[in-house]
Every structure is written in C-alpha cells, then in structure tokens.
C-alpha positions as CSV (number, residue, x, y, z in Angstrom):
1,X,-79.0,5.0,-33.4
2,X,-76.0,5.0,-31.5
3,X,-75.4,3.4,-28.3
4,X,-72.5,4.2,-25.6
5,X,-71.9,2.8,-22.2
6,X,-68.6,4.1,-20.0
7,X,-66.5,0.6,-18.8
8,X,-64.3,2.1,-16.1
9,X,-62.7,5.5,-17.5
10,X,-63.2,4.8,-21.1
11,X,-66.5,4.9,-23.2
12,X,-67.6,1.9,-25.8
13,X,-69.3,3.4,-28.6
14,X,-71.9,1.5,-31.0
15,X,-71.4,3.1,-34.7
16,X,-74.3,1.4,-36.9
17,X,-73.3,3.2,-39.7
18,X,-70.0,1.5,-39.8
19,X,-70.9,-1.8,-38.1
20,X,-68.4,-1.0,-35.1
21,X,-67.9,-0.5,-31.5
22,X,-65.3,1.9,-31.1
23,X,-63.0,2.3,-27.8
24,X,-60.9,5.5,-28.0
25,X,-58.0,5.5,-25.4
26,X,-54.9,7.8,-25.1
27,X,-52.9,6.9,-28.2
28,X,-55.3,4.8,-30.3
29,X,-58.5,2.7,-30.6
30,X,-59.5,-0.4,-30.5
31,X,-62.6,-1.6,-32.4
32,X,-65.2,-4.6,-32.9
33,X,-66.9,-5.3,-36.4
34,X,-70.2,-6.5,-36.1
35,X,-73.6,-6.8,-37.9
36,X,-77.2,-6.6,-36.9
37,X,-79.7,-9.6,-37.3
38,X,-83.0,-8.6,-35.6
39,X,-82.1,-8.3,-32.0
40,X,-78.8,-10.1,-32.6
41,X,-75.5,-8.1,-32.5
42,X,-72.9,-10.6,-34.4
43,X,-69.7,-9.7,-33.5
44,X,-67.2,-11.1,-36.1
45,X,-63.8,-9.6,-35.6
46,X,-62.2,-7.1,-32.9
47,X,-59.1,-5.6,-33.1
48,X,-56.6,-4.0,-30.1
49,X,-53.5,-1.8,-32.0
50,X,-50.4,-4.5,-31.2
51,X,-48.6,-1.8,-29.4
52,X,-51.4,-1.9,-26.6
53,X,-52.1,-5.2,-26.2
54,X,-52.0,-6.8,-22.8
55,X,-53.6,-4.1,-21.3
56,X,-57.3,-4.8,-21.0
57,X,-58.4,-3.0,-23.8
58,X,-60.1,-5.8,-25.5
59,X,-61.6,-7.0,-22.4
60,X,-63.6,-3.2,-21.4
61,X,-64.4,-3.4,-25.4
62,X,-66.0,-6.8,-25.0
63,X,-68.0,-5.6,-21.8
64,X,-69.3,-2.5,-23.7
65,X,-70.6,-4.3,-26.2
66,X,-72.3,-6.8,-23.8
67,X,-73.5,-3.9,-21.6
68,X,-74.7,-2.2,-24.5
69,X,-76.8,-5.3,-25.7
70,X,-78.1,-5.8,-22.4
71,X,-79.5,-2.5,-22.0
72,X,-80.8,-2.5,-25.5
73,X,-82.5,-5.8,-25.5
74,X,-80.7,-7.4,-27.9
75,X,-78.2,-10.4,-27.3
76,X,-74.7,-11.1,-28.5
77,X,-73.5,-14.1,-31.1
78,X,-69.7,-14.4,-30.9
79,X,-68.3,-15.3,-34.2
80,X,-64.8,-13.5,-33.0
81,X,-62.6,-16.0,-30.9
82,X,-61.9,-13.3,-28.4
83,X,-65.4,-12.2,-27.7
84,X,-66.1,-15.9,-27.6
85,X,-63.4,-16.6,-25.0
86,X,-64.1,-13.4,-22.8
87,X,-67.6,-14.6,-22.8
88,X,-66.7,-18.1,-21.3
89,X,-64.7,-16.1,-18.4
90,X,-67.9,-13.9,-17.7
91,X,-70.7,-16.3,-16.9
92,X,-72.8,-12.8,-15.5
93,X,-73.5,-12.1,-18.7
94,X,-74.8,-15.4,-20.1
95,X,-78.4,-13.7,-20.4
96,X,-77.0,-11.7,-23.1
97,X,-75.9,-14.4,-25.4
98,X,-78.0,-15.5,-28.2
C-alpha cells in the first residue's frame, strides 16, 4: 500500500509497485530507489535533478523516508551514501535505523 507524508510544503510518496519514494516539486521530481526486506526498507539510490541540487530536496526526501518508516513500524537500511550521511546528521531517527 502506498504511504505518503508531508515534509514542509512538499510530500514524499512511497510507491511500492515501482520500488520508489518520490518527492514532486515545481519543476521536477526527486526519488529514492528501495526494496523491501520484511520490515526493512533498503534504500539503494537517491536522485535529485542536477539543476535543483543544493536546495534541500534530497534532505526532505530522506526525512520523508524515515518518517514513513517510523509511522509504518519499519526500519531503514541506508545502502545509499546520501541517505547514510543524512542519517548520521539526524540522530533523532536512530530508532528507525536497522
């Protein structure tokens, strides 16, 4: 079942049928690829269009993933370096890390 959660004015949507978390914003979309492994969300790649780098969109996407995981009772396995770095900078989400 698709999950979504708002981060600021934008919304992160989980699309299990495609294995993606998506963040739509004016002018584009950021996304993270993942696979489910039981109650674990294994995030393997995140992407923000280059023209939108440095605007905090990747961070909003990462936060949305962790918030969706927390609400749904799952944990995150950050195989993507961006998500792993984000998690290190946000220890208040340690309870959601696998």
